[in-house]
Each structure stands twice: as C-alpha cells, then as structure tokens.
N, C-alpha and C positions, 0 to 999 in steps of 0.2 A: 368016531364022533370028534368034531372039531371043538377045541376049547376056546374060551374067551381070549386067552393070550395068543392063540394061533390066528384068530380073526384079527386081533389088533395088529399083529406083526404083518399080516398080509395086506391089510388096509393101509398101514403106515407106508409100506413099500409102494403101493399103488398111488398114494397121495404124493409121495416124494417124486414120482415120475409123471405126475399130473395125468394119470390114466383114470379119468373120471368115470368112464363106463365100467371099468373093473371095480372101482370103489363102490359104485352103486350096486353091482351084482353081489359083492362080498357083504355089504351092509344088509341087503335083502336076505341073503343066506343066514346071516347072523340073527336077523329079526325072525326068521322062520324057526330057528333053534330056540330063541329067547325073545318073544314078542314085546317084552317090556324093558328091554335093554336100552337105556337112554343114550349111551355112547353110540350104539349102532344107528339109532334114529338121527343123531347129530351128523354122523358120517353120510347117511343117505340124503339128508337135507342139503349138506354141503355139495355132494356130487350132483344133485338135481340143479342146484343154483349154478354151478360151474358149467354144466351141460347146457342149460338154458342161455347162459351168457355167451357161450361159444356159438350156439345156433343163431342167436340174434346178431352177432358180429358177422357171421357168414352171410346172412340174408342182406345185411347192409352192403357188404362188398359186392354181392351179385346185382343189387339194384343200381349201384353206382356204375356198373359196366355198361349199361344200356343208355345210349344217348342218341339224339336225333339232330342232324344239322339242317338248317333251313337252306334250301336250294342246293343240297349236296349233289343232286343228279346233274345240275348245270356245271358245277365245279368239276365233277368226275369227267363229264363229256369234254370239257375244255382241255383236260390233261390226257385224254385218250384212255381213261381207265374203264369206261363203259363200252 
C-alpha cells in the first residue's frame, strides 16, 4: 500500500521534470486510494491544465504550417520545379 508521503514524493518528482501525464496518473492513483484527498485533486487539476495547454500549443503550431501561395504553380513552372 502506498502512503500519502510516497504519493507526494513521486508527484513532486514528476512535477519537477514537467512529466504531466505521470502527475495525472499518480494523482488518479492517489484519489483511488483516498477519494477525498484535496492535495491529490489539486495535482490532478494542475496536470490536466498543463496537458490542455500543451495540446492547444501543438495544434496552433500545426495549423501555422499549412499555407497556400497564389499562383504557386506558375512560379514553380518558371523555375523548373514542376
């Protein structure tokens, strides 16, 4: 059986390395053992926010990659790229 101190130590280590998926898993395990532990709920919420922020940033980067140039076929043909 994992104690509160062991959960705290493991989560603190995961937070220090910004391993948010691990923080979420550990917090969920802690809440399974003690569903009313407020510190575990805080850690789970923190991990969810960080993961959502990371996912949103990645989506923005992907959408910025796709561009369209007007008359790009003509330009390509004139340089022999097509």
